[in-house]
N, C-alpha and C positions, 0 to 999 in steps of 0.2 A: 553575510548580509546578501541578500537577493537583488540582483541588479535589474536595471529596467529592461535589459535584453532578455530577462527571463521572463517577460509577460505572455507566458504560453497559456492558450484556452485550450481545455478539453471540452469536446461536444459531442454529446450522443443525439443521434435522431433516428428515431423510431426502431430502437434496437430490440430485435426478438431472436430468440435461440430454442429449437427443438432438439432434444437428443434423439439419437436412434431408435430408442425405445418408445418414443413418441411422447415423451414427457415434455411439457413447454415450461421452460425454466424462465424466460423473459418474454414480457408481452407488450411490446411498442414503448420502451423506456426512452424516454428524451429527457435531457437536462445539459447545462452548461456550467462547467467549473472555471472560474478564473484564477489567475495567477494569485498566488498567496493565500488562497483559501484553504480552510481546514474544516474538511468535511466527513462527518460521521456517516456512513453508509450503514444503516441500521435494518435489522428484521430478524425474525427467529430463523433457527435451522430450516433449510430448504426454502428460503425466501427469494433466492436467485442471486445473492452478494457475490458469491465466488465466483458464479457464471459470468456476472457482468463484468468483474475486473478481469477475466482472463480474455474477455474481448479488447482490452484498453491498449495491448500491445501485442493484439495478433495471434495469440496462442489459440483461440479460438476463432472460426471465421466468423463474419458480421453478417447477419441480415439485418441491414438497416446501415447507419454509417457511423462511424468513429472519425472526428478529425482531431488531429493533436496539431495545435500552432497554425490552424485553418488547413493542414494537409490531411485529406482522407487516406486511412490505412490502405496501402497496397503494396505488392511485392516491390515496386519502386521505392516506397517511402519508409518501409517497414524496418530496415537497418537502422536509419536516423531515428525514428520514433522510438526504438527500444533503447536508445541513449537518452531519451527524453524522459521517458516513463520507468522508473524502477519499481519493480514488483518484487515484493517480498512474501512467500508463500506461508500458510499456517504452520506447516511442518517444515523447519529448518533442513531436516535430512534430506528433502526434496531438493534442495538447492545446493548442499555442501557434497561434493563428490570428488574432490582431488585430494592427493596425499597430505597437503597441510593447510592450514588457514591462508598461510600467504599465497599460495597457489591458487585457492579458491578465490580470494578477493582479486588476484591478478589477472585471473582467466578472461574477463571482458576486454581489458587493455591489451593484452597477449594476441587476443583474436584480431585486435583493430591495429597489432603491429607497431605499438608503440615502441618506442627505444627502452630497453632494459633498464638503464639507469632512471629515467622518468617512471616507469613503472614501480621501481623500489621506492622512490620518493613519495608516489601518489599513494600506494599501499601502505606504506608506513604512517602517512598523514591520516588516510581512512581508518585505519585500526586505532590511531589516538584518538581521533574524533568520537569513536564508538566506546571507548574505553577499556580496549584491548591491546595498548602498547606491549611491545616485546612478545606477544604470543603467536606471532606469524609461524613459527617453527612446529607449533603444537599440531597434532593430528586432530581434524575435527570431532572425532568420535570420543576424545577424551575432554571435551568441553562441557560444561553443564548448560541445560537448554536455553538458560538466559544468554550465555555467551554464544552459542550458537546463532541465536537470533540476532545478536548484534553484528557476528561476523557476516551474516548474510545482508544485513543492512551496509555494512562497509562496502560489500561487493556492488551496491547499486550507487552507493555515495562516490564511489571512485571513479566512476564514470561522469560524476557531476550530472546525475539526474536531477531535472527540474521538477518532476512529479513524483511523489513517493506514494506508491500504492501498497497497503499492508493487510493481508487477510488474518484476522483473529490474531492480533500480535500479542496479547496478552494469555492465550491459552498455554496450558501446560507450565505457566511461572509460577514460582512460589512467591511469597509477598516482597521479598527484597528484590528478586530478580524482576517482578512487576513494577516496581517503584524505579529500579535504574532505567528501565526500557522506556516508561513514561517520562521520566526527566529528561532522557536523552533526545525523545520525539519532541518535546516540548521547547528543545533549545535550536531545533533545526529549522532554519528559516526557508523552507520549501513549501511549495503546495503540497498537502497532505490529504490522503483519501485514506479514511480508517473503515475498513469492512468489519464489523464486530456486532455481537449481541451483548458486549460488555459494557452498558450505557454509562457506568462510573467513569470508564477511560475516556469514552467519546466525550461524557461531559465535560471533563477536565481539559482536553486538547483541543475541541473541535468549536467551530463558532456557527458552522451550519450544520443541519442534520436533514437526511434523508431517508425515509421507512420504505422498505420493499416489503411486499408479501405476495406469495404467490406468483412472483416474477412482475408485479404490477408496482409502480411508484404510486404510493398512497399519501405520502405527506413529504414536503420540502419546505424548509424555513429556517429561522433563527434557531439554534440548538437548545436556548434557553427557554424559547416557547415551544418548541416540540417536545422537549423533554420533561416541562411541567405539566403536559396534558397527560394525566394518569387515565383518563378514559380511552385517549387514542393509542395510547400504549399499550393498555390492556387488550383493545380490541385486536391488536396486530401481535400478541404474544410477547410483549416486552413488559418490563417493570420500570417505573418510575425511580431514578437514582436518588438518593439521599442528597438534600439540599446542600450540605456542604461540598458536594462535588459539582454542583452547577454554577456556571458563571454569574 
């Protein structure tokens, strides 16, 4: 259950980003995401979705402003903000780098110098929450892709992240792994930002949809409304999900 103290707001103000090769990935994106919202960040490949989410906890420097719980990202606020925003990359191998699953999930807590008995209790709880109880001693490369994605999610849940940001979470999953992950995400009472071009997953999980195309925010509204507009979706390289997936 998300308590009142988790009423954290994420705000983007005129966010721009140009890569060193001159490619402009974001063009003045502004939006506000309130506590408890479940937002599908939609768009074709190359739309700027991944670039945008890498700004949310300071991995990429911001041209514009990113505010989390009314605090702008800065060297002073960044450690606290990174505990508020849990970012899960598309490729779990980019996040799993320790000898065991337990060590991976415990990494953030140990960096914060949390006492080891508390680390063990919190890691065990996080692994149980994502459906991986008893797998703490497993080497990450022995997990399935679906298990790896859930292990990376445990690594942000163990820090009690208020806002979960997932980049293409269903990519590379077989039907069973996809269903397990979607059911898990549906059960989590957190603010959720889902960057994806899997509109079936977004329609199932999200109440709000935002479309990015060529770095520009082109649509923002209720998910049912956005994902029922076949013309809008087609114009921006997306396909309308089957009606059974929409709310």
